[in-house]
N, C-alpha and C positions, 0 to 999 in steps of 0.2 A: 785640459778638460773641455769637453764640448758644452755648449749652452744647455743641453738637455740634462746635464748632471747638476745644474744649479737649481735653486728654488724656482717653482713655477713663475712664469712671467707675471709681474705685478705683485708678487707676494714676497715679503721678507722671509728670511730663513726661519725666524721666530717672531711671533706676535709678542707684544709686551707681556701678556699673560703667560705665554709659553716660555718666554725667557725667565720669568720669575719661577715658574714650576721647574724649569731646568736647573736653575741656580740653587733651588731649595731641595732638590731630590738627592737622596743619598745614592741613587743609582748612577748619577753623573760621576760621583767619585769612584764607584765600583768600575764603571767603564774606563775611567781615567787610569785606574790601576791595572785592569786586565789587558787593555790594549798594548801597552809596552811589554807586558809579560808575554803576551802571545807573539809579539814581534820578536822578542828575544828567543823564545822557544822555536820559532820558525827559522831564525838565522842559525841557531845551533843545529837544528834538524837538517837544514839545507846542507850544511857543512858535512854532517855525518852521512847523509844520503849520497852526496856527490863523492865522498871518500869511498863509500862502499861501491858505487858504480864504477869508479875508476880503478880501485885496487882489489875489490872483492873482500876487503877486510871490514869487520865491524857490522855485520848484518843485523845482529841482535840490537846493538846500540842504535842503529839507524831505524829499525822497526819500532823500538820503544820510543824514540824521539818523535816519530810521526804520530804515534798514538797519544803522546803527551800534548803535542801541538794540536791535535784534533780535539782533545779534552778542553784545552783553552778556547778553541773555536766554539765548541758547544756552550761553554760557560758564558762567553761574551755574547753569543747569539741569544741565549735565554735571558740574560740580564739586560741586553739591549732591547729586547722586545718589551720587557717590563718598563724600562726607561721610556721607550716610545709611548707606551700606554699612559704612563704618568704625565709625560710632557705634552703629547699630542692627542691623547684620548683614543688611540688605536694601537693594536699590538704590533702591527707591521704596516709598511707601505704608506706612512704619513707622507703627504705631498712633498715636504721638504727633504725627505730621505728616500723617495720612491726608488730611484735608480740604484742607490746604494743597497737597498734591500733586495732588489731584483738580482744584482750581482752576488750579494751575500747568499742567496738561495742556490746559485750555481756553485759557489765555494763550498757550501754545506754538502751539496749533492756529490761533489768530487771527493771530499774528505770521507763522506759516508761510503762511497763506492770503494775507497781504499780500505776502510774497515771491513766491508763485506768481502773484498778480495782476500784480505789477511785472514779473516775468520773461516773462510770456506775454501781457501787455496784455489780460488777461481782463476787467479793469475799466478805466474811464477814470481819468485822473489824479485827478480830484476824488473819484471813488468809492474809489480806493486810499487817499486821505487820510482819508476817513470811516472806512474799515476800520481804518486805523491808530489813529484816535481810539477806536474800539470796543475794539481790542486794548489800548490804554492804560487804558481804564476797567477792563477785566478785570485788568490788571496792578496797578492801584491797589487793587482789592479784595484781590488776592493779597498785595500788600505789607502791607496792613493786617492780614491774618491773621498774617503773620510778625512784624510789630511787636508784636502782641498776645502771641505766643508768646515773643518776646524779653523782654517785660515779665514774663510769667509765670515764665520761667526765672530772671530776676534776683530776683524776689520769693521763689521757692522756694529759691534758692541762699542768700539772706540768712537765711531762716527755718532752713534746714538748718545754716548756720554758727552761728546763735544756739543751736540745739538741741545742737550739738556742744560749744560752749564753755560753755553754760549761763549766758552773760552777756547782758545787755541790749545790743543794738546801738544806737549813736547814731541818732537820727531821720534824719540826713542819709544814712546808709548804706542805709536801707530805702526811701527815696524813689525813685520811678521818674521818669525823664526822658522826657517825651513826645517821640517822634520826629517 
């Protein structure tokens, strides 16, 4: 990740007040549930789309899977905007998540273009599936941004706790688990 995808220079990812709002918000839990479900939907859909493109089998299953994945995306984007409003006071583009939100808009645009192509037959079925793959590639980039921020938040949280207590944290509590 480039430095531009981290919090703005001189600003922590969360202020102490934002961290409290984040920890108290039920939308944090909603995001924590929706994110892995969307990832699972993406992986299943990716397999179905690739299988269709390779063999021509399972067009309906692949199409339904892309629509389900897109539904998860819309749900996480709406609830994520609510979360951002509750934690940072803005619906989107909070400084700590500006670039993630920018890429999210591209991901939404690509998934929406897929739905438009599906509903209007603007593209052939094969072209629709290739568009879905492009949308999924953008989603993977965006997910990587958010995984990076999750790791950063955990690391700064551990450091903040250590500073508050003045005690050394065990090595296990400061390790990041790669997602």
